[in-house]
All heavy atoms as an XYZ file, in Angstrom:
760
protein
N       6.031      4.043     -5.904
C       4.955      3.733     -6.813
C       3.796      3.124     -6.057
O       4.024      2.526     -5.036
C       5.489      2.797     -7.937
C       5.661      1.340     -7.502
S       6.252      0.258     -8.798
C       7.876      0.932     -9.082
N       2.701      3.410     -6.504
C       1.495      2.747     -5.948
C       1.522      1.211     -6.217
O       2.109      0.839     -7.236
C       0.220      3.383     -6.592
O      -0.903      2.697     -6.209
N       0.947      0.503     -5.316
C       0.803     -0.885     -5.561
C      -0.466     -1.121     -6.449
O      -1.419     -0.344     -6.329
C       0.659     -1.605     -4.256
O       1.857     -1.304     -3.402
C       0.625     -3.197     -4.407
N      -0.482     -2.136     -7.221
C      -1.666     -2.428     -7.963
C      -1.976     -3.896     -7.872
O      -1.121     -4.697     -7.472
C      -1.453     -2.101     -9.502
C      -0.341     -2.880    -10.144
S      -0.029     -2.406    -11.854
C      -0.959     -3.705    -12.698
N      -3.178     -4.273     -8.204
C      -3.610     -5.656     -8.188
C      -3.827     -6.107     -9.595
O      -4.540     -5.495    -10.369
C      -4.918     -5.842     -7.337
C      -4.640     -5.468     -5.917
C      -5.394     -7.254     -7.429
C      -5.837     -5.379     -5.020
N      -3.108     -7.185     -9.974
C      -3.164     -7.682    -11.371
C      -4.419     -8.552    -11.613
O      -5.131     -8.903    -10.645
C      -1.913     -8.483    -11.682
O      -1.935     -9.692    -10.857
C      -0.639     -7.721    -11.431
N      -4.626     -8.903    -12.831
C      -5.809     -9.726    -13.233
C      -5.770    -11.145    -12.666
O      -6.774    -11.850    -12.766
C      -5.955     -9.713    -14.726
C      -4.782    -10.384    -15.465
C      -4.818    -10.151    -16.961
O      -5.391     -9.167    -17.444
O      -4.294    -11.061    -17.648
N      -4.644    -11.540    -12.046
C      -4.541    -12.869    -11.470
C      -5.240    -12.945    -10.131
O      -5.410    -14.018     -9.531
C      -3.040    -13.257    -11.268
C      -2.279    -13.665    -12.507
C      -1.838    -12.421    -13.327
O      -1.669    -11.329    -12.728
O      -1.628    -12.594    -14.525
N      -5.772    -11.812     -9.679
C      -6.518    -11.727     -8.403
C      -7.656    -12.725     -8.387
O      -8.424    -12.902     -9.394
C      -7.065    -10.300     -8.213
S      -8.160    -10.111     -6.791
N      -7.787    -13.487     -7.295
C      -8.796    -14.499     -7.144
C     -10.003    -14.063     -6.327
O     -10.852    -14.839     -5.917
C      -8.263    -15.829     -6.642
C      -7.612    -15.655     -5.244
C      -7.284    -16.451     -7.594
C      -7.198    -16.919     -4.515
N     -10.003    -12.766     -6.002
C     -11.085    -12.151     -5.203
C     -11.268    -12.778     -3.856
O     -12.374    -12.869     -3.314
C     -12.394    -12.160     -6.020
C     -12.355    -11.195     -7.170
O     -11.836    -10.102     -7.023
N     -12.916    -11.594     -8.283
N     -10.163    -13.173     -3.193
C     -10.344    -13.755     -1.867
C     -10.570    -12.733     -0.816
O     -11.163    -13.041      0.266
C      -9.102    -14.599     -1.557
S      -7.577    -13.653     -1.314
N     -10.159    -11.500     -1.075
C     -10.459    -10.407     -0.086
C      -9.524    -10.274      1.097
O      -9.744     -9.416      1.935
N      -8.428    -11.109      1.163
C      -7.601    -11.026      2.345
C      -6.779     -9.688      2.414
O      -6.420     -9.249      3.465
C      -6.610    -12.184      2.505
C      -7.379    -13.526      2.663
C      -5.663    -12.283      1.346
N      -6.584     -9.078      1.274
C      -5.802     -7.856      1.234
C      -6.603     -6.649      1.798
O      -6.010     -5.774      2.384
C      -5.375     -7.540     -0.197
S      -6.743     -7.362     -1.386
N      -7.851     -6.527      1.532
C      -8.623     -5.377      1.871
C      -8.501     -4.907      3.287
O      -8.185     -3.752      3.622
C     -10.152     -5.570      1.508
C     -10.957     -4.354      1.651
C     -12.387     -4.564      1.268
O     -12.864     -5.720      1.202
O     -13.020     -3.578      0.948
N      -8.753     -5.793      4.309
C      -8.623     -5.308      5.681
C      -7.154     -5.027      6.152
O      -6.993     -4.397      7.194
C      -9.217     -6.463      6.522
C      -9.035     -7.677      5.635
C      -9.167     -7.184      4.207
N      -6.198     -5.410      5.394
C      -4.769     -5.246      5.786
C      -4.277     -3.835      5.443
O      -3.287     -3.396      5.975
C      -3.899     -6.269      5.133
C      -4.209     -7.725      5.491
C      -4.098     -7.912      7.002
O      -3.165     -7.422      7.655
O      -4.966     -8.618      7.545
N      -4.946     -3.141      4.492
C      -4.453     -1.847      4.075
C      -4.753     -0.810      5.151
O      -5.828     -0.521      5.520
C      -5.218     -1.433      2.778
S      -4.685      0.102      2.117
N      -3.629     -0.086      5.595
C      -3.817      0.887      6.577
C      -4.491      2.172      6.095
O      -4.921      3.054      6.872
C      -2.391      1.208      7.080
C      -1.562      0.887      5.896
C      -2.225     -0.278      5.235
N      -4.620      2.299      4.765
C      -5.158      3.484      4.135
C      -6.541      3.319      3.582
O      -7.082      4.202      2.965
C      -4.247      3.967      3.024
C      -2.842      4.219      3.524
O      -2.663      4.862      4.539
N      -1.859      3.704      2.833
N      -7.070      2.082      3.681
C      -8.394      1.753      3.057
C      -8.418      2.012      1.595
O      -9.375      2.524      1.046
C      -9.558      2.427      3.828
C      -9.631      2.010      5.265
C     -10.739      2.695      6.024
O     -11.470      3.514      5.451
O     -10.926      2.339      7.189
N      -7.291      1.752      0.909
C      -7.097      2.005     -0.496
C      -7.649      0.872     -1.343
O      -7.775      1.048     -2.543
C      -5.664      2.309     -0.819
N      -7.936     -0.259     -0.767
C      -8.376     -1.474     -1.528
C      -9.856     -1.631     -1.460
O     -10.433     -1.582     -0.382
C      -7.621     -2.667     -0.957
C      -6.124     -2.486     -1.073
C      -8.057     -3.912     -1.736
C      -5.286     -3.599     -0.439
N     -10.417     -1.797     -2.616
C     -11.864     -2.024     -2.690
C     -12.165     -3.115     -3.707
O     -11.341     -3.448     -4.533
C     -12.634     -0.787     -3.124
O     -12.146     -0.298     -4.360
C     -12.552      0.394     -2.121
N     -13.351     -3.692     -3.565
C     -13.695     -4.784     -4.461
C     -14.259     -4.157     -5.770
O     -15.191     -3.337     -5.708
C     -14.785     -5.658     -3.860
C     -15.113     -6.899     -4.739
C     -16.032     -7.879     -3.971
O     -16.485     -7.576     -2.864
O     -16.202     -8.962     -4.501
N     -13.607     -4.524     -6.900
C     -14.023     -4.036     -8.202
C     -15.001     -5.010     -8.841
O     -15.436     -5.956     -8.206
N     -15.358     -4.748    -10.080
C     -16.263     -5.652    -10.750
C     -15.708     -7.106    -10.936
O     -16.463     -8.057    -10.757
C     -16.589     -5.084    -12.121
C     -17.539     -3.869    -11.972
C     -18.023     -3.378    -13.365
O     -18.148     -4.185    -14.278
O     -18.227     -2.171    -13.422
N     -14.441     -7.190    -11.273
C     -13.834     -8.520    -11.536
C     -12.717     -8.864    -10.524
O     -12.476    -10.051    -10.248
C     -13.292     -8.570    -12.976
C     -14.425     -8.455    -13.974
C     -13.945     -8.767    -15.389
O     -12.973     -9.515    -15.554
O     -14.582     -8.231    -16.290
N     -12.043     -7.855    -10.056
C     -10.955     -8.131     -9.090
C     -10.930     -6.942     -8.061
O     -11.614     -5.974     -8.255
C      -9.576     -8.132     -9.762
O      -9.308     -6.858    -10.316
C      -9.458     -9.213    -10.843
N     -10.211     -7.187     -6.991
C     -10.024     -6.047     -6.076
C      -9.143     -5.037     -6.751
O      -8.387     -5.356     -7.678
C      -9.434     -6.550     -4.737
C     -10.441     -7.138     -3.814
C     -10.937     -8.392     -3.986
C     -10.895     -6.369     -2.782
C     -11.880     -8.922     -3.141
C     -11.895     -6.882     -1.917
C     -12.407     -8.153     -2.102
N      -9.188     -3.801     -6.276
C      -8.405     -2.711     -6.884
C      -7.830     -1.832     -5.814
O      -8.396     -1.771     -4.719
C      -9.241     -1.952     -7.898
C     -10.525     -1.384     -7.341
C     -11.506     -0.967     -8.453
O     -11.359     -1.360     -9.597
N     -12.444     -0.209     -8.042
N      -6.780     -1.123     -6.147
C      -6.162     -0.177     -5.265
C      -6.206      1.189     -5.817
O      -5.816      1.459     -6.959
C      -4.695     -0.608     -5.034
C      -4.526     -1.997     -4.421
C      -3.941      0.447     -4.092
C      -3.179     -2.574     -4.213
N      -6.690      2.107     -4.983
C      -6.752      3.508     -5.377
C      -5.352      4.130     -5.250
O      -4.887      4.240     -4.083
C      -7.751      4.245     -4.507
C      -7.925      5.684     -4.899
O      -7.086      6.297     -5.616
O      -8.971      6.216     -4.517
N      -4.717      4.471     -6.305
C      -3.322      5.092     -6.226
C      -3.293      6.391     -5.465
O      -2.228      6.783     -4.968
C      -2.882      5.191     -7.674
C      -4.139      5.293     -8.481
C      -5.130      4.475     -7.698
N      -4.415      7.045     -5.298
C      -4.454      8.310     -4.558
C      -4.435      8.102     -3.062
O      -4.174      9.015     -2.285
C      -5.723      9.132     -4.917
C      -5.709      9.556     -6.412
C      -7.027     10.109     -6.798
N      -8.041      8.978     -6.595
C      -9.308      9.127     -6.641
N      -9.871     10.280     -6.992
N     -10.125      8.088     -6.501
N      -4.696      6.841     -2.620
C      -4.635      6.507     -1.210
C      -3.477      5.596     -0.851
O      -3.059      5.531      0.285
C      -5.934      5.825     -0.811
C      -7.238      6.646     -0.920
C      -8.415      5.804     -0.610
C      -7.137      7.840      0.036
N      -2.934      4.853     -1.840
C      -1.882      3.885     -1.550
C      -0.575      4.622     -1.249
O      -0.136      5.485     -1.965
C      -1.648      2.976     -2.787
S      -0.384      1.759     -2.525
N       0.061      4.186     -0.157
C       1.356      4.753      0.236
C       2.415      3.591      0.268
O       3.486      3.758      0.892
C       1.278      5.354      1.641
O       0.915      4.424      2.594
C       0.279      6.562      1.649
N       2.064      2.426     -0.265
C       2.951      1.265     -0.198
C       3.226      0.923      1.264
O       4.314      0.388      1.578
C       4.232      1.455     -0.968
C       3.989      1.694     -2.481
C       5.328      1.809     -3.196
O       6.336      1.165     -2.870
O       5.321      2.656     -4.109
N       2.354      1.311      2.133
C       2.475      1.122      3.571
C       3.617      1.889      4.252
O       3.947      1.688      5.424
C       2.496     -0.368      3.962
S       1.005     -1.227      3.585
N       4.245      2.834      3.485
C       5.331      3.639      4.048
C       4.762      4.459      5.230
O       3.671      5.031      5.088
C       5.895      4.571      2.966
C       6.790      5.667      3.630
C       6.732      3.727      1.998
N       5.507      4.450      6.261
C       5.052      5.105      7.519
C       4.391      4.185      8.498
O       4.199      4.457      9.679
N       3.993      2.969      7.973
C       3.257      2.003      8.811
C       4.045      0.670      8.901
O       4.244      0.163     10.012
C       1.919      1.718      8.185
C       0.935      2.803      8.281
C       0.781      3.694      7.227
C       0.259      3.056      9.439
C      -0.123      4.738      7.253
C      -0.646      4.163      9.547
C      -0.848      4.981      8.430
N       4.518      0.169      7.760
C       5.055     -1.158      7.735
C       6.277     -1.217      6.809
O       6.331     -0.452      5.849
C       4.049     -2.243      7.255
C       2.821     -2.285      8.079
C       1.663     -1.729      7.690
C       2.828     -2.934      9.326
C       0.489     -1.808      8.451
C       1.745     -2.993     10.165
C       0.535     -2.413      9.695
N       7.158     -2.167      7.013
C       8.331     -2.342      6.190
C       7.970     -2.850      4.752
O       8.658     -2.514      3.798
C       9.266     -3.340      6.863
C      10.486     -3.669      6.081
C      11.335     -4.765      6.770
O      10.942     -5.312      7.764
O      12.339     -5.122      6.172
N       6.931     -3.598      4.592
C       6.488     -4.162      3.356
C       4.977     -3.834      3.173
O       4.260     -3.678      4.103
C       6.791     -5.633      3.231
C       8.243     -5.993      3.285
C       5.984     -6.425      4.261
N       4.600     -3.880      1.928
C       3.198     -3.604      1.596
C       2.401     -4.821      2.133
O       2.681     -5.974      1.840
C       2.989     -3.595      0.072
C       3.650     -2.412     -0.568
C       5.049     -2.658     -1.020
O       5.802     -3.443     -0.442
O       5.478     -2.029     -2.039
N       1.452     -4.509      2.989
C       0.664     -5.512      3.670
C      -0.171     -6.358      2.735
O      -0.389     -7.552      2.956
C      -0.189     -4.950      4.816
C       0.628     -4.270      5.902
C       1.574     -5.256      6.543
O       1.154     -6.099      7.333
N       2.878     -5.185      6.214
N      -0.722     -5.735      1.686
C      -1.495     -6.489      0.691
C      -0.637     -7.593      0.075
O      -1.124     -8.695     -0.084
C      -2.147     -5.559     -0.305
S      -0.964     -4.537     -1.273
N       0.536     -7.213     -0.351
C       1.401     -8.182     -0.985
C       1.859     -9.297     -0.040
O       1.992    -10.430     -0.426
C       2.667     -7.509     -1.561
N       2.007     -8.892      1.265
C       2.439     -9.928      2.269
C       1.372    -10.976      2.455
O       1.739    -12.160      2.764
C       2.734     -9.228      3.585
N       0.078    -10.669      2.326
C      -0.922    -11.651      2.574
C      -1.556    -12.258      1.357
O      -2.251    -13.298      1.448
C      -2.087    -11.061      3.464
C      -1.567    -10.598      4.800
C      -2.809    -10.001      2.703
N      -1.264    -11.785      0.197
C      -1.838    -12.246     -1.121
C      -1.421    -13.659     -1.408
O      -0.221    -13.950     -1.568
C      -1.514    -11.324     -2.214
S      -2.245    -11.828     -3.821
N      -2.328    -14.600     -1.539
C      -1.930    -15.993     -1.793
C      -1.534    -16.224     -3.195
O      -0.950    -17.301     -3.508
C      -3.229    -16.783     -1.440
C      -4.302    -15.804     -1.673
C      -3.815    -14.449     -1.284
N      -1.812    -15.311     -4.132
C      -1.411    -15.532     -5.534
C      -0.385    -14.475     -6.019
O      -0.162    -14.393     -7.206
C      -2.654    -15.618     -6.451
C      -3.443    -16.856     -6.164
C      -3.480    -14.358     -6.383
N       0.176    -13.744     -5.139
C       1.179    -12.720     -5.458
C       0.760    -11.758     -6.538
O       1.561    -11.499     -7.502
C       2.505    -13.392     -5.769
C       3.096    -14.174     -4.617
O       2.894    -13.749     -3.545
O       3.674    -15.244     -4.845
N      -0.463    -11.228     -6.477
C      -0.957    -10.323     -7.519
C      -0.913     -8.887     -7.084
O      -1.296     -7.988     -7.835
C      -2.354    -10.695     -8.000
S      -3.598    -10.538     -6.809
N      -0.373     -8.577     -5.948
C      -0.174     -7.193     -5.445
C       1.234     -6.788     -5.789
O       2.183     -7.274     -5.139
C      -0.473     -7.085     -3.974
S      -2.240     -7.454     -3.569
N       1.381     -5.962     -6.790
C       2.747     -5.605     -7.278
C       2.831     -4.122     -7.497
O       1.834     -3.419     -7.556
C       3.084     -6.399     -8.590
C       3.028     -7.885     -8.409
C       2.072     -5.968     -9.681
N       4.072     -3.650     -7.651
C       4.265     -2.217     -7.920
C       3.706     -1.890     -9.284
O       3.817     -2.582    -10.213
N       3.072     -0.696     -9.306
C       2.485     -0.233    -10.547
C       3.504      0.640    -11.223
O       3.809      1.789    -10.833
C       1.208      0.619    -10.205
C       0.542      1.188    -11.415
O       1.054      1.065    -12.595
O      -0.599      1.706    -11.240
N       4.064      0.199    -12.390
C       5.085      0.949    -13.119
C       4.583      2.302    -13.617
O       5.402      3.172    -13.998
C       5.459     -0.005    -14.237
C       4.318     -0.876    -14.483
C       3.678     -1.024    -13.073
N       3.235      2.484    -13.670
C       2.672      3.754    -14.163
C       2.541      4.798    -13.055
O       2.128      5.921    -13.295
C       1.313      3.519    -14.864
C       1.472      2.669    -16.046
O       2.295      2.880    -16.883
N       0.610      1.708    -16.185
N       2.800      4.400    -11.792
C       2.667      5.247    -10.662
C       3.933      5.149     -9.771
O       3.866      4.839     -8.576
C       1.451      4.941     -9.803
C       0.174      5.338    -10.465
O       0.026      6.511    -10.819
N      -0.707      4.413    -10.685
N       5.080      5.537    -10.315
C       6.345      5.456     -9.598
C       6.470      6.713     -8.699
O       6.343      7.825     -9.147
C       7.537      5.368    -10.503
C       8.834      5.339     -9.761
C       7.435      4.130    -11.432
N       6.696      6.467     -7.383
C       6.869      7.532     -6.401
C       8.007      7.207     -5.420
O       8.236      6.036     -5.170
C       5.548      7.716     -5.627
C       4.402      8.140     -6.498
C       3.114      8.266     -5.730
O       2.622      7.137     -5.376
O       2.687      9.351     -5.465
N       8.607      8.273     -4.886
C       9.654      7.994     -3.937
C       9.150      7.992     -2.496
O       7.946      8.248     -2.281
C      10.785      9.007     -4.069
C      10.364     10.410     -3.786
O       9.297     10.666     -3.227
O      11.120     11.332     -4.152
N      10.022      7.662     -1.527
C       9.611      7.544     -0.162
C       9.024      8.863      0.387
O       8.024      8.802      1.101
C      10.848      7.166      0.649
C      10.552      7.051      2.113
C      11.784      6.926      2.980
O      12.783      7.706      2.812
O      11.832      6.008      3.774
N       9.567      9.981     -0.002
C       9.065     11.303      0.485
C       7.642     11.480      0.083
O       6.750     11.909      0.870
C      10.003     12.420      0.064
C       9.399     13.805      0.424
C      11.385     12.296      0.620
N       7.320     11.220     -1.171
C       5.977     11.469     -1.675
C       4.961     10.505     -1.005
O       3.882     10.887     -0.626
C       5.909     11.265     -3.190
N       5.415      9.218     -0.822
C       4.521      8.286     -0.118
C       4.310      8.629      1.329
O       3.186      8.498      1.844
C       5.106      6.869     -0.257
C       5.209      6.339     -1.691
C       6.113      5.083     -1.753
C       3.786      6.014     -2.244
N       5.318      9.090      1.987
C       5.188      9.466      3.378
C       4.294     10.699      3.537
O       3.483     10.774      4.453
C       6.566      9.755      4.026
C       6.539      9.940      5.491
C       6.109      8.953      6.342
C       6.910     11.167      6.073
C       6.103      9.124      7.701
C       6.838     11.334      7.388
C       6.472     10.393      8.260
N       4.416     11.659      2.685
C       3.556     12.835      2.681
C       2.133     12.504      2.505
O       1.229     13.019      3.105
C       4.030     13.906      1.645
C       5.332     14.575      1.978
C       5.298     15.277      3.355
O       4.328     16.008      3.630
O       6.200     15.103      4.178
N       1.864     11.524      1.503
C       0.527     11.093      1.321
C      -0.012     10.372      2.602
O      -1.183     10.551      2.935
C       0.445     10.128      0.106
C      -0.998      9.682     -0.094
C      -1.211      8.840     -1.314
N      -0.704      9.498     -2.500
C       0.212      9.000     -3.311
N       0.662      7.779     -3.149
N       0.579      9.658     -4.362
N       0.801      9.581      3.255
C       0.361      8.907      4.494
C      -0.142      9.930      5.500
O      -1.100      9.790      6.190
C       1.463      8.002      5.022
N       0.621     11.034      5.633
C       0.273     12.125      6.556
C      -0.981     12.782      6.150
O      -1.813     13.150      6.981
C       1.412     13.111      6.712
C       2.637     12.522      7.390
C       3.699     13.527      7.795
C       4.283     14.216      6.640
N       5.385     15.084      7.025
N      -1.197     12.937      4.844
C      -2.445     13.547      4.320
C      -3.647     12.644      4.549
O      -4.729     13.106      4.960
C      -2.310     13.887      2.858
C      -1.385     14.967      2.532
C      -1.183     15.105      1.031
O      -1.942     14.551      0.231
O      -0.180     15.777      0.680
N      -3.473     11.354      4.349
C      -4.582     10.386      4.456
C      -4.932     10.210      5.921
O      -6.077      9.936      6.276
C      -4.157      9.093      3.775
C      -5.196      7.948      4.094
C      -4.024      9.205      2.262
N      -3.929     10.360      6.790
C      -4.120     10.123      8.266
C      -3.721     11.390      9.055
O      -2.759     11.302      9.830
C      -3.315      8.923      8.729
C      -3.694      7.609      8.068
N      -4.801      6.942      8.439
C      -3.158      6.973      7.016
C      -4.957      5.845      7.641
N      -3.935      5.870      6.796
N      -4.359     12.450      8.882
C      -3.935     13.628      9.607
C      -3.980     13.496     11.169
O      -3.181     14.068     11.877
C      -4.927     14.772      9.194
C      -6.109     14.003      8.629
C      -5.600     12.744      8.101
N      -4.855     12.623     11.619
C      -4.945     12.328     13.049
C      -3.779     11.492     13.552
O      -3.518     11.488     14.738
C      -6.289     11.599     13.330
C      -6.395     10.292     12.578
O      -6.048     10.288     11.363
O      -6.934      9.317     13.167
N      -3.044     10.864     12.659
C      -1.900     10.018     13.058
C      -0.574     10.530     12.584
O       0.441      9.856     12.734
C      -2.077      8.596     12.522
C      -3.302      7.873     13.082
C      -3.365      6.441     12.518
C      -4.578      5.726     13.060
N      -4.712      4.444     12.509
N      -0.571     11.745     11.992
C       0.677     12.267     11.388
C       1.828     12.323     12.363
O       2.967     12.112     12.053
C       0.455     13.594     10.737
O       0.060     14.558     11.658
N       1.514     12.548     13.661
C       2.569     12.621     14.660
C       3.104     11.240     15.006
O       4.203     11.113     15.493
N       2.356     10.166     14.726
C       2.737      8.778     15.068
C       3.521      8.132     13.878
O       4.246      7.166     14.099
C       1.493      7.963     15.380
C       0.671      8.432     16.520
C      -0.653      7.704     16.611
O      -0.702      6.549     16.161
O      -1.624      8.329     17.058
N       3.335      8.593     12.670
C       3.974      8.049     11.528
C       5.463      8.366     11.561
O       5.905      9.420     12.017
C       3.396      8.562     10.265
C       1.937      8.278     10.007
C       1.433      9.038      8.749
C       1.703      6.827      9.858
N       6.283      7.368     11.159
C       7.717      7.615     11.101
C       8.373      6.891      9.927
O       7.774      5.968      9.369
C       8.352      7.110     12.424
C       8.267      5.605     12.567
C       8.990      5.113     13.804
O      10.018      5.713     14.220
O       8.640      4.037     14.322
N       9.506      7.359      9.621
C      10.324      6.661      8.590
C      11.484      5.942      9.233
O      12.330      6.602      9.885
C      10.832      7.629      7.571
C       9.750      8.276      6.656
C      10.363      9.325      5.748
C       9.042      7.253      5.873
N      11.499      4.681      9.219
C      12.512      3.828      9.801
C      12.561      2.517      8.969
O      11.725      2.278      8.157
C      12.168      3.562     11.265
O      11.064      2.670     11.293
N      13.579      1.733      9.218
C      13.618      0.389      8.538
C      12.345     -0.422      8.794
O      11.989     -1.270      8.021
C      14.847     -0.259      9.147
C      15.768      0.861      9.566
C      14.761      1.912     10.042
N      11.680     -0.185      9.953
C      10.474     -0.977     10.229
C       9.234     -0.403      9.585
O       8.207     -1.025      9.512
C      10.206     -0.976     11.788
C      11.300     -1.760     12.540
C      12.574     -1.019     12.795
O      12.554      0.239     12.862
O      13.603     -1.673     12.838
N       9.279      0.858      9.065
C       8.092      1.462      8.457
C       8.296      1.944      7.060
O       7.485      2.614      6.498
C       7.683      2.685      9.310
O       8.727      3.655      9.355
C       7.302      2.238     10.745
N       9.399      1.538      6.419
C       9.617      1.913      5.033
C      10.631      1.005      4.415
O      11.733      0.830      4.873
C      10.186      3.381      4.947
O      10.497      3.694      3.595
N      10.194      0.394      3.306
C      11.102     -0.539      2.610
C      12.325      0.237      2.042
O      13.354     -0.366      1.763
C      10.394     -1.259      1.494
C       9.908     -0.360      0.389
C       9.254     -1.173     -0.706
N       8.617     -0.321     -1.692
C       9.269      0.378     -2.637
N      10.589      0.262     -2.737
N       8.635      1.144     -3.468
N      12.208      1.531      1.871
C      13.304      2.325      1.364
C      14.486      2.402      2.350
O      15.542      2.756      1.990
C      12.785      3.751      1.040
C      11.824      3.863     -0.042
C      10.439      3.794      0.165
C      12.217      4.013     -1.338
C       9.532      3.849     -0.859
C      11.354      4.114     -2.425
C       9.982      4.015     -2.149
N      14.155      2.072      3.626
C      15.226      2.284      4.632
C      15.690      0.911      5.168
O      16.315      0.889      6.243
C      14.662      3.115      5.796
C      14.377      4.505      5.312
C      13.955      5.420      6.355
N      13.650      6.715      5.798
C      14.210      7.806      6.184
N      15.056      7.814      7.209
N      13.926      8.968      5.604
N      15.446     -0.112      4.471
C      15.949     -1.477      4.882
C      17.473     -1.377      5.005
O      18.136     -0.773      4.133
C      15.568     -2.537      3.909
C      14.126     -2.938      4.010
C      13.838     -4.122      3.134
C      12.382     -4.502      3.191
N      12.087     -5.630      2.329
N      17.971     -1.965      6.031
C      19.443     -1.898      6.203
C      20.140     -2.997      5.402
O      19.640     -3.957      5.034
C      19.726     -2.101      7.716
C      19.187     -0.901      8.469
C      19.361     -1.043      9.990
O      20.382     -1.725     10.436
O      18.550     -0.486     10.684
């Protein structure tokens, strides 16, 4: 599932530079995540980087955009065609593979 930012967002902006997909932008009232770019950091990190740095825990899974690891990994390769050979699925790059 894509990650989303809830209305509890305090607009601190710490999440935006952490996203490997540049899926986070500043909206009118809060930051927002483009679900067409979000891969939940699969292929890059074990956990969603926006959620890891958010001081108010407002980066959460979007129940309206549920996706599995394969779909997220394929999106990561599409968003980063220049890095598709570097992306991998492992416990370090996908929460789905935590041991």
